[in-house]
N, C-alpha and C positions, 0 to 999 in steps of 0.2 A: 423490464423488471416487473415481477409480480407485486401486487399491492400487499401491504402488511396484514397480518392476522389481526383479529380483534383484541388479542391480549399478548402480553410479553411475559417472559420468564426471567426471574432474577434469583438464582439459588443463593443459599446462605453463604457459601464459600466466596461468592463474588460480593455480596452485600457487605460482609464484614472484613474484607481484605483491605487493610489499612495502607497497603502499597498503592492502591488504586485511587485516583481522584474520583470524587463523586460523579463528575460528568462521564468518566470512563465506565462507571458501573451502569449509569443510565444508558450509555451507548450500547453496552452488552445486551441490555434488555431490548433495545430497539433492534439490534441485529437478530435476536431470536424471533422477534415479531416479523421481520422481513424474510426470514428463511422460508423458502418455498418447499414444495414436496420433495425436492432433491436434497434438501438439508443444508443448503448454503445461501448466503446473501450476496447479491451482485451489485448492491448500491455502491456508488463511488464516494470519495471524500467530499466532492462538491455537493452531493445530495445531503450528507450529514451536516456540512457546514451551513447550508441554507436552513436546514431544519432546526438547528440549535443556535443559529445566529453567531457562528464562530468562524475563525479562519480555517483554511484547509490545513495549514501547518499545525494548528491546535488539534484538529481532528486526527491528524496523523500521529500526534503524540499520544492521544487516548488509545488509538489502535495498537500502537507500539507497547503500551502498558499491558493491554490485554493479551498480546502475543507473548510478552515476557512472563506474564503470570500463568501462561499455559491454558488460558480460557478459550482462545480462538487460534486458528491458523489461517494464513493468507496465501492464496495461490494466484500467482500472476499469470495471465494468459497472453500468449504471443501468437502472431500469425506465422506463416511459412517463412516470411522474410525476417523474423525475429522482432518485429515491432509489437509493442504493448497494445493489446486490444481490450483489456479489461481485467477484472480480478474476481475471485470468489473468496468470501469469508466463511470459513467453516467453524461451527461450534465444536470445541474439543474438550476432552476431559482434562482434569487438573490433578495429576498424581500427587503433587506436593501438598494439596489440601483436600484430601478425600472426605466425603460426607459420611457420617456414621449411619449404619443401617437402621438404627432405631430412632433417627431424627425424623421429624415430621417432613423435613425438606429432602429426605432421601430420594434418589432417583427411582428407587423401587416403589416408593409410596406416592410420589407426585409427578414422576415423569420429567424431572429436571434434566436438562440436556447435557449430561455428563458422559454420554456416549460419544465416540468419535464418529461423527456423521459422514465424514469423508470416506473413512474405511467402510462404513456400512453401505454407502451409496455405490462404491466401487464393487464391493462383494455382491450386492444385489444385482448389479448389471452383469457381472461375470456369470452368474448362475441363471440369468434370464433365458428364455426359450431361444432367442436368436443370438444371444451373446453380444448384442450391439447396444451400447449405452445410448440413451436419448439425452443429449446434452442441450439444454436451452441456450439460446443465444445470449452471451453476456452483454452487460451494459457497456457501451463505448465510453471512453474517457471524454468528458465534456470540456475540460479546460487544459491549458498547457501545464498548470501547476499539478493537476491530477495525473497527467502523463508522467511527470517527473517523480511524483510521490510514489507511484506504482513501480517505476523503474528502480528508484533508489532504495525503496524499502525502509530499513532502519538506519541507513547510512545518511545521517544528517548533513555531513560535510559535502557529500556528493550532491545531495538534493539542493543545498544552498548554492553550490557552484553552478548547477544547471539553471536555477532560478536567476542567478546573477547575470548569466549570459542572456537570458530572455529579457531581463530588465535593461541590460546594456543595449540590446537591439531596439527595444522600445524607445530608449533615450535618443537613439539615432533615427527614429521614425521608420524602423523596419520591424514592426511588431511581428512576433513569431506566432504562427498558427498552430493548432493542435496537430495537423499533419506534419508540419515542419518539426515540431517537437518529437514526434514519433520517428521521423527520419534521423534526427540528431542522435537519439539514444541507440538506434539501430547502428548508426555509423560508429559510435563509441565502442559498441561490442565487437564490431568487425575489426577495428583498429587495435584494440587491446582488451585483455581481461583484468589487468591490474587497475584497481580503483584509484591508486595514487597517480598513475599516469593519466587516467581519465580526467581527474581533477586538474592536473597540470595542463592538459590540453585545453580544457575549458578556460583556465586562467590565461593561457596564451591567446586564445581566440578573443577574449575581452581586451587584452592589452593591445592586440593588433587591429581591433575593430573588424574582425571577421564575422561572417554570418554563421559559420559552422566550424568544426574542429579539424585539425590537420596533425599528422604525426610529429612528434618532437624529435629534435636532434639529440644525440646521446648526451651532449653537455648541458642540455636544457631540462633534463629530467630531475628537477629538484623536488623536494617535498612540498606539497601544496599548502601546508600550514604556514610556511614561511612566506608564501606569495600572497596570502589573504589580504594583508593591508594594501598591497599594490592593486588588487582587484578593486577595492573601494576607491582608491585614488584615481584609477583609470575611469571609473564611472562618473567621477566628479569633474573630469576634464571637459 
């Protein structure tokens, strides 16, 4: 990951957006400082958590707010086997809250990042001489929690179920490694595309004391929301 620039950018639309927590606004500015010449930030949640002395789950909440506000977009990177290898955070425009052209903070006057840098980057590489984009190596996930956060995205229930399985394994003195977490999410995708079934399989693994997930029987495909109390009870056994 490239080092941050000497300054950050915080446009008026982000500064005065009451939907955003103050920390989320500061995170936006930090992301603009970390964006390299390709226009994206490859820092993981663990980096921001350490920087702001916050939990990874809290950082994930800030990022979710910025995504929902239309200020950034998140691209999850996977290898040929479907395992999560990293992510890119792109600065995006916010059509819902456009800046006026006569404002001092207008992109035309100050260069605030209201262009969609992902589209610009792709367009620039398509029209390059050799038509081959130069893609810097993304930052690898550093923790199990970060692998799960990248995989689950905004799905808090799925992320919680993944972390509960990791916590259950730790309770059983079978701590999950980053590599094992990547294999787990890859296996989930191979078994099903249904998020509810994924959560139910994670619930089943916790209740049975398994290290990984296995397919459900037809009569066991219940809604995971109903099984959440049992997951907590199983961990307390």
